N, C-alpha and C positions, 0 to 999 in steps of 0.2 A: 396327264392326258392332253396337256397343252400342245398344240401343233406348231408353235413357233420354235424354229430350230436353234436360233442363236440365244439359248436360254441357260442361265445359271440358277441352280436351285440350291439354296443354303438352308440346312437345318440348324437352328440356333437353340441348343438344349441348355436350359438354365439350371444345370445340376439337378435334373429331375430324378424322381424315385419311381417312375412308372415303366422302367425297362425300355425307354425310348431307343437306347443304343442298340439293343438286340433287334428291335422291330425295324430299325432303319438299315441295318447292315445289308440285307438282300438287295436294297436299292442303291447302295453306295457304289455297286459295281457299274451302275449307269454313269457314264463319264461326266454328265452335267450335274450330278448331285454330289454335294459335299456336306459332311457332318462335322459340326463344331460343338464343343461342350465347355461350359464354364467350370472351373475348379471348385467354386462355391456358388451358391445361389445369390445372384446380384439383383434380382427383382425384375418385374416385367418391363418397366420403362428403360432401365439401364441395359437390359438385354436387347430391346429394340435398337437402342443407340449403338451398341456394340456390333449388332448384326449389320447395320447400315454402314458404319464407319470402318469396321475392321474386317468384315467378311465379304461384303459386296464389292463388285468391280464393274457391274453393268452400267450402261448409260441411263437406264430407266429401272425403276424399282416398284414392286408391289409387296406389301407386308401382310402376311397371314398369321393369325393366331391359331392355337390348337383347335378352336371351335369354329374356324372359318373353312369354307369349301368353295373352290371354283367350280361352277356348274356348266360353263360354256367352254369347250376345248379351243375355240377360236378367239377367246377374250384378248389375249396378249397380241396375237398376230393381227387381229382386226384393229386394235388400238394403235399398234405401230404402223399399220398401213395408213390410217388416217393422219397420224402425226407426220409421217414421212411425206405424204401427199401434199400437206400444207406447206412444207418447206419454210416454216416460220420459227425462227429461233426464240421467239417470245413464248411459245407454248411450253408450259411447265407442268401440266397435269392433264390426265385423261380420267374422267369419272363416269362409270356406268351405273346401272341400277337406279336411274332417275325417271321421274315422270316427265317426259319430254314436252308434253302438251302444257304442263304447268310452267316449265322452264321457258318455253317460247313466249308465254303470256307475261311472265315476270321480267323477261329481258327482250323487249321488242326490237332492240338494236342488235340482236344476235345475227350471226352469219351462218346460214345453213351450209353444211359441208357434206351431208349425206342424208338419206331418208330418215335416219335414226340418230343423227348427231348434229350438234351446233357448236360454234365457237363463240365464246363470250369473254369479256374483259374480267380478269380476276378481281379487280377492285369493285366492280359492280356486284360480283358474286359475294364478296366479303360483306358489303353493306346489306345485302338481302338474305344473308345466310339464315337468319331466324325465321324467314318466310319459306326459304327452300327446304328447311328442316334437315334432318340427319343425312349424311352421306355414309356409304359403306366403306370402311377402311380397306377391306379386302377387295373392293371393286375399283380401287383408285391406283392408277399408275402415275408415278411422279418422276420428274427429272432429277437425277442424283446430283449433278453438278450445281443445280440451283438450290437444292436442299442442304447440302453440306455446309455452306457458309452460315446457315440460319441456326446451327446447333440443334438440328432435328432431334426429337425424342429426348429432350433433356428436362422438361418441366414435369415434375413428379405429381401427376394427378390422374384421375380415372380416364379422362378424355385427353390424354397427352397427344393422341393423333390429331385432334382438332386444334390443339394449341400450335402444333407444328404446321399442319396443312393450311391453317388460316393465314399464317405469315407468308406461306408460299403463294396463296391466292394473290397477294399484293404485288407479286414479282413478275406477273405476266398474264398470258392468255390460258384459258381452260377449255378443253373439249368436253362437253356434256353429252352423254349417250343414253338413249332410252332402253338399250338392251339389258336384260337381266343376266349377269355373268357370274355372280357369286351369292352365297347365302351365309348367314350367321346363325349358328345353332343356339337356341335359348335352352339353358339347363341350369341346374342348381349351383354349378361351379363358376358361372360367369362372373368376371370381375365387376361387371356393371350392376350386379345385384347388391353390391355393397353400399346400400343406401343409408347414410347417416349424416349427422350434422358436420362432422369433420370433413367428409368428402365434398359436401356442398360448399364448404368454405374454401377448399382447395380449388374447386371449379371457379368460384368467384375471384380467387387470386389469379387463376389462369386468365380469366377475362381481363383483369387489370394489366397483366403482363402483355397480352395481345394488343390491348388498347395503347399501351406505351410504345409498342413497336410500330403501330399504325399512325402515330402522330404526324410523321412527315408527309403522309398521304392525304390527310383530311383536316378540316377545321376542328377546333376544340368542341364546338357545338355538335357537329356530326358524330364525333367520337363518343361524347357523353350520351347522346341518344342511342347509339349502338350498344353501349355498355348496359344501359337500362333494359333494352329489349333482349339482349343476350342473357341477362340475369333471369328474366322471366322465362325465357326459352329453356334455360338449364334446369330451373325448378320443375317446369312441366315435363321435361324429359325424364327427370328422376322419378317423378310420380308415375308416369306411364311405364317405366321400366319396372318399378316396384309392383305395380298392379299386374303386369303381364308375366312376371316371373312365375314359373310353374309351382315353386315351393312356397310362394308368398300368398297371404290372405289379402283379399281386396277389401277388408274391413275398414270402413271409414274411421272407426275409432283408432285402429292401429296407425293409419296414415297420419291423422291429425296429431297423434302423440309424437310423431317424428318432427313436426313442423310448428308446434304450438307457439314457438318463441318469436315468430316474425309474420306480420300480416300478409306479406307478399306470397307466402306459401299457401295461406288460407284462401286468398283470392284465386290462385291458380287451381287449387283443389275444387272450388266451387265451379269454376269454368269447365274443368275436366268432367265433373259429374253431370253438369248440364248437358254437355255434348254426348256423354254416354247414354 
């Protein structure tokens, strides 16, 4: 339903067993939609990577999972309108679904470019990300030529989108928009419901990987502070995801059982329940 005309739509089927091929066929007749399937299942992260590097040819990209939905038919056209109007080669990303009032307070040096969008420096956004909180992958449009050299979607972790996007933050300017353009459906099959010690450790490894990438941009002290704050943010994110998942119990006993081995988790649990 997007009204942007110069649009390429790629279906990247990771050798699924849910009859995606038959469901997609009526829409393949639409010239801008293409269907691709993998001969074997290569996994979510590798499929992201393949979709970007092998299937996509557009200048700008938005990646949707099977549980994502675009809700605003003008999302892409509005994003491209603002990007084009700025005529700024440094812009590498457009993100909607944000609390713009909060963004304006966090980044007083922002440049207002419309009633519901501001332009900010990606490095400032990077350092404040733990305060900004989660962005929506499905509400993010990013510049393909800037993403490709960064080996996008290659770090195998739950939040591989953050691993890639955070590196792109450092490469230019970002348009932050207050419009709600997309939604993420919470259900029992969400990858994000896979809360366990192994996934937490992968996220910590991802933070280390991002910090190593960011070294040329900041001092060692700034990077170390960022890492500590991001670790706490990741723990809190996991706890909130677990509690909010429809199929999960919010039992304190259950949650503490997952995190008994490290005091950082217990502290975040206490903070979370005090807020609740």
